[in-house]
C-alpha positions, 0 to 999 in steps of 0.5 A: 968737688962733688964726690959720689959715695963709692960702693966698691968696698961694700960690694967686695964684702958681699962676696964672702956672705951667703946671699939670702933669697928674696924674703917676705917680712911680715910685721904685725903684733897680731900673732894669729894674722901673722901666722896665717899670712906666713902659711899663705905666703909659704904656699907660693914657695916664698920664704917668710919671717914674722916680727911682732913689732917694728922695733924687732924688725929694725933690730935685724934690718939689713939694707942688702936684704931683698924681698918685701915688707908687709906691715900693719899700721897700728902696733904697740910702740912704733907704728907702721907709718913711722917704720916707713919713715925710718926705713926711708932714712935708712935707704931701704929698697924693699917695697912696703905693703901697709895693712890695716883693719881700719878704712882710714883714708888719711892713713892710706894717703900718707902711706902711699905718699911715703912710698908704700906700693899698696894699702890693704884693708883687713880682711882681704882676699887671699888671692889678691894678697898673694898677687900683691906679694908677687908684684912687690917682689918683682918691684924689688928686683926692678929697683935693685937692677936700676940701682946696679945700673946707676952705680955703674954710671956713678963709679965711672963718673968718679973716675973723671978729673975736675976739669973733665967734669967741667968739659962733660957739663959743657958737652951735655949743653951741646957746645962744640970743642971750640966753644968749650975751649973759649969758655974754659980758656983752653985750646981746642986740642986740649978740649978734644983730649978731655972729650976723648978721655971722658968718652973712654972713662964713661965707656960711652959710644956716643953723645946720646949715650953720654947724655943718658948717663948724665941724666942718671947722674943728676937723678942720683945727686942727693947726698944720701948714702945708699948701701948696695943691694944683695946679689 
């Protein structure tokens, strides 16, 4: 049976933790740039934490933290692009902005393909930079709301029995209860009972709503483990 990873226990542990506000994480070995960026971001009243390397950032990384990441491409040790890969493997939801002092198109393409929301070349306009920060924080909030919506659907799906999941799939195909009964070698009444339980457990008011939930389930079927966002 396909089993989704339940986040109920993880979410329960979060109730005793003090949530951190959305924070901008600046990762750059250029201390002068990092301090300037920190000063600039704080001017729009956003918390900022600076790190001089990717390894230093990863040592404190928590996938439940909210905010966004500003990361230089070229740093001693792990590069910004390598950090992107690690964060993707760790299911980081925070948007990443890659910055570089070089106009390297292949690097920009690779960064965007890996999920960066923008690649910014130094030096850059302060207003453009701050606008990107605001967009990144808004995107982080959107992703986490989408995550929460998905998790609600997955938690409901986990309530279904194996047989109910079979009937669910047949319903989504548009089959009638009679047709489903013939396929599964069960009576019409049995199928109707399963359908009623599916609608109740999924908390669906209509077949179109159930169909939307099914699409969400299919999107989340990869077996990667996703940790819950903070908040």
